[in-house]
RONUVEX-710934 format. One record per atom (N, C-alpha, C): x, y, z; residue in one letter. Coordinates in steps of 0.1 Angstrom, whole numbers, plus 5000, padded with zeros to 4 digits. Atoms other than C-alpha are relative to their C-alpha. Layout:
<kelums>
XYZA;...
</kelums>
This chain:
<kelums>
500150104992X;182005751073X;498450065003X;501249954998X;178005761079X;500050035016X;500149984987X;177105901113X;498749975004X;501250044994X;174805721136X;499650085014X;500249934989X;172905911160X;500349945016X;499850054986X;173605891196X;499249915009X;501250114990X;170005771211X;499849894990X;500150125010X;170905431191X;498949905005X;500650134995X;168805211214X;498850004999X;501050005013X;165505311198X;500049934985X;500050075014X;166805231166X;500549874999X;499450134997X;168304911176X;498749905003X;501850104992X;164304811190X;499750004987X;500350005015X;163304911152X;500349924991X;498850085011X;166004731136X;499349885000X;500450164997X;164904411156X;498549974996X;501850035001X;161104471149X;499949974984X;499950045015X;162004481110X;500549884998X;499350145006X;164204201108X;498949875009X;500850114997X;161703981128X;498649984985X;500649975010X;159404131102X;500049914988X;499550045013X;161304011075X;500349835000X;499650194997X;161603621091X;498749974996X;501550035002X;157803661093X;499649954985X;500450015018X;157503721055X;500749894992X;499150155007X;160303461047X;498949915005X;500750154994X;158203201067X;499050024990X;501349995005X;155303321047X;500249964987X;499350065013X;157003271011X;500149875001X;499950145001X;158002941020X;498949905004X;501050094996X;155102791037X;498650005001X;501449955000X;151802971032X;499349924993X;500850075007X;149202791018X;499050094989X;500949885008X;147503131002X;501249984990X;499049975009X;149303180970X;500250165003X;499949855003X;148603550969X;501450055014X;499049984989X;150303531008X;501449974996X;498850015003X;153503380992X;500750084992X;499649925011X;153703590965X;500450135009X;499749894990X;153803880994X;501149985007X;498550044991X;156503721011X;501050014993X;498449995005X;158903670984X;500350154996X;499549875002X;159004030980X;500450125014X;499949914987X;158204171014X;501049985010X;499050044991X;161104011032X;501150094998X;498949895006X;163204221010X;500250125003X;499949834996X;161904531021X;499650045013X;500050024984X;161704431057X;501450015005X;498250014999X;165604341056X;500850144997X;499249845003X;166304681039X;499450085013X;500349904996X;164404861062X;500750005013X;499550074991X;165904671092X;501650104998X;499050005000X;169404801082X;499950215000X;500249935006X;167905131068X;500050135015X;500149954988X;166705251103X;501150065008X;498449954996X;170305251117X;500350134994X;499249875008X;171205531089X;499250095000X;500849895007X;168505741080X;499150055012X;500649984991X;166305741111X;498349945003X;501050084996X;163105601126X;498750034991X;501449955012X;160405851108X;500149974985X;500149975015X;161905851073X;500049854996X;500350105002X;161705471072X;499149934998X;501050045002X;158405411076X;499450024988X;500450005019X;157105531042X;500849914991X;499250045009X;159905411025X;499349824999X;500450104997X;159005061043X;498949934998X;501350065006X;155405041035X;500049984987X;500149995019X;156105140996X;500649835002X;499950145004X;158004810998X;499349885006X;500550124992X;156604581020X;498149974998X;501550005006X;152704691008X;499750034985X;500649975017X;152404870975X;500949954992X;499650045010X;155104740959X;499349874996X;500850135000X;154004370966X;498650034991X;501849965009X;150204520953X;500250014993X;499749955013X;151604660925X;500149914990X;499450125009X;153504330911X;498549904999X;501050135003X;150304100921X;498750074989X;501049945009X;148004350907X;500050014986X;499450045010X;149704340874X;500049864994X;500250155006X;150303990872X;498549944999X;501450084994X;146503920881X;499450054987X;500649935013X;145704180851X;500349934986X;499050075011X;148503960828X;498949865000X;500350135002X;146303650837X;500049905009X;499950104988X;147103500869X;498950035005X;501150064990X;144503370889X;500250035016X;499850044986X;146203320922X;500650145004X;499849904991X;147003660932X;499450115001X;500949894990X;144303830950X;499249875008X;500750074991X;142403680977X;498450024999X;501349975004X;138803640975X;498850085004X;500649885000X;137803960990X;500050104989X;499549915016X;139204140958X;498950014992X;501050095013X;136903890936X;498350075005X;501550024993X;133703940957X;499550185000X;500349865001X;134204350960X;500050034985X;500249955011X;134604360923X;499149974993X;500950045005X;132004140917X;498650125008X;501049904993X;129704400941X;499950134991X;500149875008X;130704690918X;499349954989X;500650045010X;129404480887X;498850005001X;501950004999X;126004400902X;499450135003X;500849884997X;125504740912X;499850094988X;500449975013X;126004840878X;498949944991X;500850125008X;124004550862X;498850025005X;501149984992X;121204550888X;499650085009X;500349894994X;121304850909X;500049955016X;499550054986X;122304640939X;500949915002X;498750085001X;125504500948X;499949805007X;499950134997X;124004180959X;499149884995X;500750125006X;122703830949X;499049955009X;501150014996X;119503720960X;500149825009X;499950164997X;119103380983X;499849914988X;499950105013X;117703210950X;501049984992X;498750015011X;120503320927X;501649945008X;499350094994X;122703180954X;500149884997X;500450134998X;121202870955X;500149934986X;499450025013X;121702870919X;501449974992X;498750035007X;125102870914X;500849865005X;499050134994X;127502580916X;500450025014X;499850044982X;128302440952X;501150084999X;498749975000X;131702550948X;500350154994X;499949875000X;130802900940X;499150065007X;501049924993X;128203000964X;500950075010X;499149874988X;130903140989X;500150124993X;499749855006X;132103410964X;498650074994X;501249935004X;128503480954X;499450115016X;500449874990X;127903650989X;501150085000X;499649894999X;128703970997X;500150035014X;500249954986X;129204041035X;500150125005X;499449875001X;129804411033X;498850094997X;500949935001X;128004711035X;500050064987X;499849975010X;127004901004X;501050054990X;498349945001X;129705131002X;500949934993X;498550095000X;132304870997X;500050034984X;500050015015X;130804840957X;500650064995X;499349945007X;132405130953X;501349964996X;499150005002X;135505030952X;499849874988X;500750095009X;134304750926X;499650054984X;500549935014X;133405020900X;501050004989X;498949965011X;136705080880X;500249914992X;500150165006X;136804680872X;498750034991X;501650005006X;133004700862X;500250114986X;500149895010X;133505020838X;501149984994X;499250015010X;136904980825X;500849844996X;499450145001X;137704600826X;501349995009X;498650064993X;140904410836X;501250065001X;499049955003X;143804610842X;500650015016X;499750004986X;146404660873X;499650135008X;500549864991X;145005040881X;498349995005X;501550004999X;141304880883X;499949925007X;500150134985X;142304590909X;499150135012X;501049934988X;139904690940X;501050025010X;499049934986X;143004700964X;500950094992X;499549875006X;144604990940X;499350105010X;500949934991X;141605140955X;500050035016X;499750084989X;141905000987X;501050125008X;499249954992X;145105150992X;500350184997X;499949855006X;144605520974X;499350055014X;500749924990X;142205601005X;500449965015X;498950014985X;144405421032X;500850074998X;498649914996X;147405631024X;499250155001X;500649875002X;145105931018X;499750025015X;500250004984X;143405891056X;500949995007X;498949984995X;146705801069X;500850095005X;499449895004X;148206071059X;499450135006X;501249884994X;145406311067X;500249965018X;500050034985X;145006151104X;501650015006X;498849984993X;148906201112X;500250134998X;499949875002X;148906531100X;499250075009X;500649954988X;146106621127X;500849945010X;499650054983X;147606421155X;501750095000X;498649954997X;151506601146X;500050155008X;500049864989X;150406981159X;500049995011X;500250014982X;151407041195X;500849875004X;499350124996X;153306691196X;501049964995X;499050035008X;156306551191X;499949864989X;500650095013X;156706341160X;499749875004X;500150144995X;157806041179X;498649965005X;501350054992X;154406011196X;498949964992X;500450015011X;153005961163X;500449884991X;499450145009X;155405671150X;499749885006X;500450154998X;153905331168X;498550024993X;501350025008X;150505451152X;500749984982X;499749985016X;152405501115X;500449835001X;499150135003X;154505181121X;498649895001X;501150094998X;151204961134X;499349994985X;500850035012X;149205061102X;500750014988X;498849985009X;152305121076X;500849865001X;498750104996X;154604841087X;499749885003X;500250144994X;153304571109X;499449884986X;500650095009X;152904251087X;498249964999X;501350034996X;149204221100X;499250084990X;500249955011X;148604551077X;500349994989X;499850005012X;150704521047X;499649864991X;500550145007X;149904151040X;498550034998X;501649965000X;146104241042X;500150124985X;500249935010X;146504511021X;500449964985X;499650075012X;148404350995X;499749904990X;501050125005X;146404060990X;498550004999X;501749984999X;143004161002X;499650165001X;500149895000X;142804491015X;498650115006X;501249944998X;139304571022X;499950095016X;499949924986X;139904641060X;500650115001X;498749914997X;142804861058X;499050174998X;500749855000X;140005191044X;499250015009X;500850004988X;137505111068X;500650035016X;499149954986X;140205101098X;500550154999X;499349875002X;142205421085X;498750115004X;501049915000X;138705601082X;499250045013X;500349994987X;138105531119X;500750065008X;499149964993X;141205631129X;500350164994X;499749855005X;140805991110X;498950005009X;501049974991X;137506001127X;500850005016X;499249964987X;139405981161X;500850095001X;499149884997X;142006211150X;499150094997X;500849915001X;139306441143X;499550075012X;500250004988X;137906381176X;500750105011X;498949964992X;141406481192X;499950164999X;500249845001X;140706831176X;499050085002X;501249984992X;137506861188X;499050034985X;500949965014X;135906871151X;499449855002X;500750124999X;133306611159X;498950014989X;501050015012X;131106711126X;500849914989X;498850045004X;134406601109X;499949825002X;499850164993X;134606271133X;499049924993X;501350045005X;130806221123X;500349964985X;499949995012X;131406221087X;501049854997X;498850105003X;134705981085X;499349865010X;500250114998X;132905751108X;498849954993X;501650025011X;129405731084X;501349954989X;499050045009X;132105691058X;500249864998X;499750145001X;133305381073X;499049875002X;500950074998X;130605231084X;498649974986X;500750015014X;128905251047X;500849904995X;498750145002X;132105001043X;499849895007X;499950114992X;131804761073X;499150025015X;500749994986X;129604711102X;501350015012X;498849984990X;133104721122X;500250155007X;500049874998X;132805071120X;499050065014X;500949954989X;130005091145X;500250015009X;499649994989X;131505041177X;500650155002X;498849905001X;134105351168X;498750145003X;500849915004X;130605561159X;499549995016X;500750024987X;129005451194X;501350065012X;498849944989X;132205541215X;500050164999X;499949855005X;132605861198X;498950105004X;501549924995X;128905961204X;499950025014X;500250024986X;129205881242X;501450145005X;499049875000X;132606121239X;499850115000X;500349855003X;130806401223X;498450035010X;501249994988X;128106361252X;500350045011X;499349994987X;130406361281X;500950124998X;499149935004X;132406631263X;499350185010X;500249904990X;132906961288X;501050104996X;498949894999X;134407301283X;500650015012X;499450004988X;137007311312X;499850175004X;499749894994X;137407691310X;498450095000X;501449905001X;133407791307X;499850025014X;500749974988X;131907951337X;499049855000X;501050104997X;129407721356X;498850055000X;501449965004X;126407951349X;499449934991X;501250025012X;125107881316X;499949844995X;499950125003X;124907501321X;499049944990X;501250005011X;121507501297X;500750034988X;499549945013X;123607681270X;501049914999X;499050075000X;126307421273X;499349864995X;501150115003X;123607141274X;499650004982X;500549965016X;122307301239X;501149944990X;498950005006X;125707311226X;500449864993X;499450125000X;126606971232X;498949914995X;501450065007X;123306831222X;500150024984X;500149975013X;123307001189X;501849914994X;499150045006X;126806911184X;500149834996X;500050135000X;126206561191X;498849924987X;501050055008X;123106561168X;500549974986X;499350025007X;125506671142X;500949854996X;499450095002X;127806411148X;499049874992X;500850095004X;125206161147X;499449974985X;500349975015X;123806271112X;501249924993X;499050055011X;127106161096X;500349895006X;499750134998X;128005881116X;499149834997X;501250115001X;124905671115X;499150074989X;500749955014X;123105901086X;500249964988X;499550035013X;125505821060X;499849864995X;499850145005X;125605451063X;498249964992X;501549995002X;121705471065X;499550014985X;500649925011X;121505651031X;500649904990X;499350085011X;124105421015X;499049834999X;500750165001X;121605121026X;498750034993X;501549945011X;118505321005X;499749924992X;500550055009X;118905190975X;500249844999X;500150175000X;119804830981X;498949945009X;501550094994X;116604771003X;499250054990X;500649935007X;114804970980X;499849874984X;500050125008X;115804700955X;499649895000X;500350144993X;115804410974X;500350005011X;499949984986X;115604441009X;500849835005X;499550164996X;116104021013X;501249965001X;498650035007X;119104020992X;501050095011X;499649944986X;120604271018X;500449885014X;500150104988X;119604051047X;500749885002X;499350115005X;121003721029X;501550045004X;498649985003X;124403871024X;500450065015X;499049934992X;125604111054X;499049985015X;500750044987X;123303971081X;500049865002X;500350145000X;122403601076X;501149944999X;498750075003X;125703481064X;501050015012X;499250004987X;128103641088X;499549945014X;500250084987X;125903491116X;499649884997X;499550185004X;126503141100X;498549944995X;501650015008X;122503151085X;500249974987X;500449985015X;123503131049X;500449894993X;499950125007X;124002851024X;501549965000X;498350044997X;127902831029X;500050025014X;499449944985X;129702851061X;501150094995X;499349874997X;131803151067X;501849945000X;498350044998X;136003091059X;500350035011X;499649934991X;136503291086X;500049885012X;499950184989X;137502961110X;501450065009X;498650024991X;140803101131X;499549965014X;500150104985X;141202881165X;500250145008X;500049944992X;140503181186X;499349975012X;500750044988X;138503141221X;498549964991X;501349995005X;135003221203X;499849864992X;500150125012X;135402971175X;500449855008X;499350074991X;137202731198X;498949915006X;501050044992X;134402701224X;498449984986X;501350045010X;131602661193X;500249874995X;499950135002X;133202371182X;500349895005X;499450094994X;134702171208X;499049985007X;500550024991X;131902221230X;498449955000X;501450055001X;128002061232X;499150125004X;500749874999X;126102421225X;500950125002X;499349925002X;129002541221X;499850184995X;500649875007X;127702851198X;499450125006X;501049924988X;125102931222X;501550125009X;498849934988X;128102971249X;500550104997X;499449915006X;130103171224X;499450165005X;500649855002X;127403441217X;499450045013X;500649964987X;126403441254X;501050085003X;499049954995X;129803521262X;500550144994X;499849845009X;129903811235X;498850065003X;500549944992X;127103931248X;500050065013X;499749984990X;128003931281X;501350155002X;498949895003X;131104111272X;499550164992X;500549855005X;129204391251X;499350045011X;500749954984X;127004451284X;500950055004X;498949904990X;129904521307X;500850084990X;499749885004X;131404761282X;499550114997X;501249915002X;128204931274X;499850055013X;499949984988X;128104951312X;500850095003X;498949934999X;131505091317X;500150114991X;500349875012X;130805341288X;499050115006X;501149904996X;127705481304X;500450065011X;499549984984X;129105471343X;501250094997X;499049905002X;132505651329X;500350004982X;499849995011X;132505761294X;501050084996X;498849925005X;135505871274X;500250175000X;499949845000X;136606241281X;500950024988X;498949965011X;139306221255X;500149914985X;500550135008X;139806061222X;501049905001X;499150104997X;142805871234X;499449905009X;500950124989X;140605701260X;498649924991X;500850055007X;137805661234X;500349904990X;499450135007X;140105431211X;500349915010X;499650084992X;141105251244X;498649904999X;501650055002X;137405171244X;499949904988X;500250075014X;137305091209X;500749884998X;499450105001X;140104861211X;499549915011X;500850074993X;138604691241X;499049944994X;501250065001X;135504621228X;500049914989X;499650065003X;136904511197X;500749854998X;498850144993X;139504261211X;498349915003X;501150074994X;136304111229X;498849914991X;501050055009X;134004071197X;501049924992X;499250105009X;137303921178X;500049855005X;499950154993X;137903651202X;499049935002X;501350094995X;134303571213X;499349964988X;500650055007X;132803561181X;500249824989X;499950194997X;132203171169X;501050024981X;499349985015X;133503281129X;500950145000X;499249914997X;136403511132X;501249954993X;498750035004X;139903561121X;500950065003X;498649944998X;143503641125X;499850164999X;499649875007X;143603941102X;499150125005X;500949904998X;140604121119X;501250085015X;499249964991X;143304181151X;500750144997X;499549865004X;144904471131X;499050125003X;500849884992X;142004681144X;500550065010X;499649944988X;142404681179X;501650045001X;498349945003X;146404711171X;500350094997X;499749885005X;145705011155X;499550125010X;500849954987X;143305171183X;500850025008X;499349974991X;145805111207X;501250064997X;498649935005X;148805241187X;499350175001X;500849885002X;146205551181X;500050075022X;499949964984X;145805541224X;501250045003X;498749984998X;149505531226X;500650144995X;499749875003X;149805841206X;499350125004X;500749884994X;147406041224X;500050005014X;499750014985X;148305971257X;500350115007X;499349874991X;148606241283X;501450005002X;498550034994X;152006371289X;500549945013X;499750084984X;152006251326X;499949864995X;499950195001X;151705871309X;501049984994X;498950025009X;154605941286X;501549975007X;498650064992X;158305831296X;500550145006X;499849874994X;159906101317X;500850084988X;499249955004X;161306371296X;499749984984X;500650015015X;159306291262X;499650114993X;500849865006X;157106581260X;501250124999X;498449915008X;160706811260X;500549994989X;499950005012X;161606641237X;499750004986X;
</kelums>
């Protein structure tokens, strides 16, 4: 007879969570209007149901990689294989856009179509003509451009490779010196919640950006700020969502102090901090700028049309990101609502910036909390947004939870 651990309550809570995820996946399989989502749900609900039972037997930590494989990697592989075999309803539009970016990069030296080229497309194809990402995202489309249609050239496969690598590396940085249970919620937030598994299996472009940002914060937690800058810069070369992470981490570097250093050599301390901040900024902001150079040299206006005008609502077509969050509801239901929503977004940004300047983060955990607050405000108040973007603040809050000081943990947790 299998022996169940004495500490049963946490396992029961996790089992209930997996069961709820199974219900969500089942409902998605039956009711979603997006066919890739329905295909994900038809497989994922079984994985979540199995995880709900397995967590009672093999433990909370061991279930996470199994649940991730069953609810994210397996559906991804099935959909990629079906797509390679000819199914046209097994990938979200983001996958096609990224693969087209790779093909254009090979053919024209830039992943972007010009305003004129997009206007020349049939009306129902103009949306897919836009690529609202940074140039580095085109790298995920290169395998298909080079080797043709196959399951392993699907952009989602390479999104998953980078995601798994960054998440495993991030967990290895967080684990030394802290109980494994402290990083459990981070692993669950990124590798188990449907918000992430559904995204990775059907679209996936946000997950490499997210995990690179988490890796940057994990490096910062170990005082490896140069490596943090490189990770944040790589994320910024993919999406502008990484910019708030880089700015908050820069504030963390500038606020850094060595509590064990004597008070006399203040000038030396400031020089060391400034030098570290310079190296961090070189990676965090220099890498995205370097990635921009080829696209700007080939056709700067095409980049502006795709990465700036279209997300701002000034493209030839409207962004499909129309989830009914506060910013979108204000923009669509109130006279002058778009201006009001943008003004509220600006006010929120100013408030967070002032707070950041007056009380900069002193730990990577606090930095993660700042990032979560900033991105939540941006997602809630932006006129064009979608629920899926909430995976960013959820993951950053989970990282904050993993890095919180021992005095904020439950009594006795540090000892365990």
